[in-house]
N, CA, C and O of each residue as an XYZ file, in Angstrom:
452
protein
N      71.104     20.882     97.722
C      70.742     22.324     96.674
C      69.298     22.210     96.670
O      68.695     21.136     96.673
N      68.709     23.486     96.662
C      67.353     23.396     96.916
C      66.490     23.629     95.629
O      67.109     23.798     94.578
N      65.213     23.651     95.609
C      64.565     23.416     94.386
C      64.741     24.672     93.494
O      64.813     24.564     92.270
N      64.819     26.027     94.217
C      65.222     27.220     93.265
C      66.509     27.231     92.575
O      66.626     27.874     91.532
N      67.495     26.564     93.075
C      68.756     26.600     92.213
C      68.564     25.708     91.174
O      69.124     25.896     90.094
N      67.641     24.498     91.423
C      67.383     23.521     90.299
C      66.459     24.141     89.186
O      66.463     23.682     88.043
N      65.695     25.165     89.550
C      64.865     25.818     88.402
C      65.711     26.775     87.664
O      65.447     27.068     86.498
N      66.951     27.388     88.442
C      67.798     28.147     87.486
C      68.563     27.224     86.686
O      68.785     27.560     85.523
N      69.056     25.991     87.150
C      70.054     25.258     86.147
C      68.941     24.809     84.918
O      69.380     24.736     83.770
N      67.760     24.565     85.130
C      66.898     23.951     84.161
C      66.752     24.945     83.031
O      66.775     24.675     81.830
N      66.572     26.336     83.683
C      66.132     27.195     83.080
C      67.345     27.740     82.019
O      67.091     28.124     80.878
N      68.384     27.712     82.467
C      69.688     27.856     81.747
C      69.842     26.625     80.527
O      70.306     26.887     79.417
N      69.448     25.467     80.861
C      69.582     24.371     79.920
C      68.578     24.623     78.809
O      68.749     24.404     77.610
N      67.525     25.111     79.394
C      66.263     25.412     78.245
C      66.761     26.736     77.415
O      66.292     27.017     76.313
N      67.726     27.484     78.049
C      68.192     28.779     77.431
C      68.912     28.390     76.129
O      68.782     29.051     75.098
N      69.691     27.266     76.221
C      70.633     26.849     75.222
C      69.570     26.511     74.054
O      69.622     26.988     72.920
N      68.761     25.758     74.448
C      67.643     25.256     73.297
C      67.097     26.421     72.496
O      67.046     26.460     71.266
N      66.681     27.401     73.362
C      65.882     28.613     72.521
C      66.684     29.372     71.733
O      66.296     29.849     70.666
N      68.303     29.593     72.393
C      69.055     30.193     71.439
C      69.408     29.565     70.086
O      69.470     30.221     69.046
N      69.635     28.242     70.173
C      69.528     27.549     69.035
C      68.432     27.656     68.164
O      68.506     27.854     66.951
N      67.298     27.501     68.906
C      66.214     27.610     68.051
C      65.808     29.056     67.192
O      65.156     29.210     66.159
N      66.438     29.950     68.018
C      66.167     31.409     67.257
C      67.070     31.465     65.913
O      66.928     32.304     65.024
N      68.101     30.338     65.927
C      69.024     30.467     64.667
C      68.457     29.598     63.802
O      68.147     29.989     62.677
N      68.250     28.360     64.180
C      67.725     27.251     63.310
C      65.991     26.710     63.213
O      65.674     25.657     62.660
N      65.289     27.377     63.671
C      64.116     27.281     63.419
C      63.503     27.487     62.127
O      63.749     28.523     61.509
N      62.771     26.655     61.681
C      62.473     26.968     59.876
C      61.049     26.568     59.674
O      60.497     26.647     58.577
N      60.499     26.160     60.702
C      58.920     25.866     60.228
C      57.884     26.207     61.663
O      58.437     26.584     62.696
N      56.657     26.070     61.623
C      55.667     26.138     62.625
C      56.295     25.472     63.955
O      56.433     26.024     65.046
N      56.620     24.239     63.621
C      56.736     23.335     65.114
C      57.868     23.545     65.679
O      58.024     23.331     66.881
N      59.058     24.103     64.705
C      60.076     24.479     65.612
C      60.001     25.898     66.196
O      60.529     26.157     67.277
N      59.399     26.733     65.532
C      59.331     28.053     66.087
C      58.360     27.866     67.257
O      58.588     28.421     68.331
N      57.276     27.092     67.070
C      56.560     26.805     68.479
C      57.538     26.328     69.684
O      57.656     26.906     70.764
N      58.205     25.166     69.276
C      59.205     24.722     70.588
C      59.829     25.703     71.029
O      59.760     25.918     72.240
N      60.580     26.542     70.217
C      61.521     27.797     70.576
C      60.816     28.769     71.484
O      61.338     29.205     72.510
N      59.400     29.147     70.996
C      58.702     30.057     72.108
C      58.495     29.312     73.177
O      58.537     29.984     74.208
N      58.231     27.874     73.385
C      57.809     27.541     74.501
C      58.865     27.487     75.428
O      58.752     27.732     76.629
N      60.175     27.070     74.683
C      61.268     27.220     75.559
C      61.596     28.306     76.313
O      62.015     28.251     77.469
N      61.373     29.495     75.542
C      61.747     30.951     75.809
C      60.744     30.963     77.241
O      61.107     31.306     78.366
N      59.638     30.571     76.905
C      58.423     31.104     78.307
C      58.813     30.355     79.336
O      58.955     30.925     80.418
N      59.081     28.867     79.232
C      59.479     28.199     80.258
C      60.570     28.416     81.081
O      60.569     28.333     82.309
N      61.806     28.789     80.126
C      63.031     28.931     80.621
C      62.740     30.414     81.665
O      63.152     30.545     82.818
N      62.021     31.304     80.971
C      62.160     32.764     81.784
C      61.023     32.545     82.949
O      61.093     33.237     83.965
N      60.235     31.816     82.832
C      59.364     31.399     83.968
C      60.105     30.868     85.236
O      60.027     31.412     86.338
N      60.780     29.825     84.982
C      61.595     29.414     85.827
C      62.549     30.295     86.590
O      62.619     30.457     87.808
N      63.334     30.878     85.543
C      64.239     31.933     86.105
C      63.627     33.021     86.899
O      64.268     33.473     87.847
N      62.484     33.478     86.622
C      61.853     34.615     87.509
C      61.328     33.964     88.609
O      61.270     34.574     89.676
N      60.858     32.595     88.506
C      60.188     32.139     90.013
C      61.250     32.048     91.010
O      61.146     32.463     92.164
N      62.576     31.320     90.359
C      63.779     31.646     91.280
C      64.273     32.731     91.847
O      64.809     32.707     92.954
N      64.128     33.834     91.099
C      64.556     35.166     91.323
C      63.688     35.806     92.352
O      64.097     36.794     92.962
N      62.565     35.317     92.567
C      61.625     35.806     93.503
C      61.988     35.311     94.926
O      61.414     35.859     95.868
N      63.107     34.086     95.233
C      63.405     33.679     96.283
C      64.964     34.019     97.044
O      65.344     34.384     98.157
N      65.584     33.667     95.742
C      66.949     34.037     95.671
C      67.212     35.330     95.325
O      66.270     36.090     95.101
N      68.407     35.721     95.240
C      69.145     37.328     94.728
C      69.179     37.205     93.339
O      69.914     36.493     92.655
N      68.130     38.129     92.935
C      67.740     38.172     91.368
C      69.121     38.485     90.662
O      69.225     38.067     89.509
N      70.177     39.155     91.197
C      71.559     39.602     90.400
C      72.049     38.151     90.244
O      72.141     37.635     89.131
N      72.336     37.559     91.285
C      73.044     36.178     91.247
C      72.477     35.098     90.319
O      73.191     34.423     89.576
N      71.015     34.966     90.419
C      70.175     34.280     89.719
C      70.254     34.563     87.949
O      70.326     33.719     87.056
N      70.218     35.842     87.860
C      70.522     36.200     86.449
C      72.174     36.057     85.969
O      72.519     35.901     84.798
N      72.806     36.117     86.759
C      74.284     36.085     86.451
C      74.558     34.464     86.074
O      75.096     34.124     85.019
N      74.098     33.513     87.115
C      74.098     32.125     86.784
C      73.527     31.863     85.573
O      74.329     31.522     84.703
N      72.009     31.939     85.160
C      71.332     31.793     84.215
C      72.216     32.086     82.838
O      72.455     31.232     81.985
N      72.619     33.362     82.801
C      73.326     33.851     81.533
C      74.686     33.251     81.400
O      75.072     32.891     80.288
N      75.413     33.122     82.423
C      76.604     32.411     82.320
C      76.518     30.904     81.832
O      77.311     30.601     80.941
N      75.734     30.005     82.259
C      75.542     28.667     82.142
C      74.993     28.732     80.736
O      75.568     28.057     79.882
N      73.964     29.453     80.400
C      73.352     29.590     78.744
C      74.309     30.014     77.841
O      74.193     29.603     76.687
N      75.408     30.888     78.168
C      76.321     31.453     77.273
C      77.380     30.011     77.242
O      77.802     29.633     76.149
N      77.693     29.391     78.298
C      78.709     28.351     78.098
C      77.879     27.075     77.263
O      78.349     26.521     76.269
N      76.652     26.762     77.836
C      76.164     25.634     76.723
C      76.159     26.027     75.566
O      76.672     25.287     74.727
N      75.550     27.387     75.119
C      75.211     27.565     73.773
C      76.776     27.670     72.951
O      76.751     27.351     71.763
N      77.843     28.013     73.415
C      78.981     27.948     72.604
C      79.482     26.568     72.581
O      80.012     26.126     71.562
N      79.356     25.906     73.576
C      79.562     24.272     73.583
C      78.748     23.443     72.462
O      79.226     22.661     71.641
N      77.568     23.766     72.616
C      76.640     23.175     71.513
C      76.899     23.542     70.053
O      76.540     22.857     69.095
N      77.589     24.744     69.987
C      77.745     25.232     68.557
C      78.920     24.686     67.943
O      78.942     24.429     66.739
N      80.013     24.470     68.792
C      81.057     23.513     68.662
C      80.941     22.010     68.472
O      81.526     21.424     67.561
N      80.157     21.403     69.374
C      79.657     20.095     69.190
C      78.783     19.600     68.077
O      78.968     18.476     67.612
N      77.752     20.463     67.591
C      76.840     20.000     66.728
C      76.480     20.910     65.563
O      75.606     20.582     64.761
N      77.142     22.037     65.471
C      76.978     22.846     64.543
C      78.401     23.455     63.722
O      78.379     24.559     63.179
N      79.308     22.797     63.718
C      80.504     23.154     63.161
C      81.324     24.425     63.443
O      82.141     24.894     62.650
N      81.016     24.954     64.692
C      81.858     26.183     64.886
C      83.276     25.664     65.238
O      83.450     24.662     65.931
N      84.119     26.292     64.799
C      85.538     25.977     64.901
C      85.790     25.891     66.789
O      85.322     26.638     67.649
N      86.614     24.798     66.928
C      87.270     24.696     68.252
C      88.362     25.567     68.250
O      89.192     25.683     67.349
N      88.309     26.278     69.495
C      89.453     27.298     69.792
C      89.706     27.170     71.052
O      88.742     27.508     71.738
N      90.773     26.757     71.749
C      91.342     27.137     73.192
C      91.194     28.174     73.808
O      90.915     28.148     75.007
N      91.331     29.198     73.200
C      90.760     30.483     73.628
C      89.273     30.527     74.081
O      89.077     31.024     75.190
N      88.314     30.126     73.457
C      86.974     30.072     73.572
C      86.919     29.164     74.840
O      86.341     29.624     75.825
N      87.466     27.918     74.907
C      87.331     27.067     76.060
C      87.827     27.675     77.281
O      87.176     27.536     78.316
N      88.923     28.341     77.272
C      89.468     28.970     78.339
C      88.629     30.025     78.715
O      88.571     30.291     79.916
N      87.938     30.706     77.884
C      86.868     31.976     78.438
C      85.568     31.353     79.062
O      84.953     31.732     80.059
N      85.313     30.320     78.238
C      84.140     29.484     78.701
C      84.505     29.163     80.501
O      83.915     29.643     81.469
N      85.380     28.437     80.492
C      85.953     28.022     81.975
C      85.904     29.195     82.927
O      85.445     29.051     84.061
N      86.354     30.319     82.504
C      86.221     31.428     83.416
C      84.945     31.889     83.709
O      84.686     32.348     84.822
N      84.130     31.813     82.830
C      82.517     31.995     82.976
C      81.895     31.290     84.025
O      81.223     31.708     84.968
N      82.249     30.091     83.687
C      81.752     28.807     84.800
C      82.358     29.077     86.080
O      81.592     28.954     87.036
N      83.594     29.427     86.344
C      84.407     29.683     87.676
C      83.505     30.852     88.273
O      83.059     30.854     89.420
N      83.339     31.674     87.482
C      82.744     32.729     88.096
C      81.066     32.507     88.621
O      80.521     32.985     89.616
N      80.578     31.734     87.712
C      79.163     31.113     88.243
C      78.955     30.336     89.169
O      77.889     30.292     89.784
N      79.940     29.620     89.396
C      80.159     28.423     90.476
C      80.630     29.020     91.750
O      80.425     28.438     92.815
N      81.296     30.234     91.682
C      81.647     31.021     92.707
C      80.224     31.714     93.497
O      79.819     31.575     94.651
N      79.652     32.546     92.284
C      78.430     33.206     92.765
C      77.609     32.384     93.497
O      77.085     32.813     94.525
N      77.413     31.195     93.090
C      76.360     30.156     93.850
C      77.061     29.779     94.957
O      76.354     29.628     95.954
N      78.258     29.573     95.101
C      78.702     29.311     96.439
C      78.749     30.252     97.674
O      78.768     29.934     98.863
N      78.765     31.482     97.113
C      78.934     32.622     98.086
C      77.529     33.354     98.456
O      77.410     34.341     99.181
N      76.432     32.603     97.752
C      75.151     33.196     97.723
C      74.424     32.588     99.045
O      74.411     31.381     99.283
N      73.848     33.525     99.836
C      73.121     32.798    100.931
C      72.042     32.182    100.654
O      71.289     32.917    100.014
N      71.520     30.916    100.891
C      70.247     30.418    100.415
C      69.193     30.358    101.458
O      68.418     29.402    101.485
N      69.119     31.367    102.356
C      68.061     31.514    103.165
C      66.910     31.961    102.478
O      66.997     32.919    101.710
N      65.774     31.335    102.684
C      64.411     31.447    102.281
C      63.736     32.049    103.439
O      63.790     31.745    104.631
N      63.018     33.072    102.756
C      61.909     34.117    103.643
C      60.762     33.247    103.770
O      60.368     32.534    102.848
N      60.107     33.317    105.166
C      58.944     32.616    105.432
C      57.987     32.808    104.677
O      57.648     33.985    104.559
N      57.245     31.820    103.940
C      56.203     32.037    103.160
C      56.575     32.253    101.575
O      55.722     32.360    100.693
N      57.699     32.290    101.407
C      58.405     32.604    100.007
C      58.268     31.411     98.861
O      58.265     31.521     97.635
N      58.176     30.419     99.566
C      58.162     29.071     98.773
C      56.705     28.346     98.775
O      56.605     27.130     98.606
N      55.585     29.196     98.980
C      54.247     28.599     99.107
C      53.671     28.672     98.040
O      52.529     28.228     97.924
């Protein structure tokens, strides 16, 4: 796996935190952390999309972020567990994994400088 895909996965991981932060931030420091997570997450996604196909990068970013947010809500914030939600998250993850597997990882010369 190349560094650009790692950027996408880290960006999606941070997306979970900033989405939670948008809901639960309550003072200067939590809002500051939320804004920093938004900036870093989007920066990583944008830099990865300059090398990898942008549509695939965005789909993976949003899919993983959505799945992570729903799982975090269930585990940490008392959202009711429903098998229907879990099955839909699995469908999203299968699509994300499929997109990553069929995406060509060819890097243009000079694109990673």
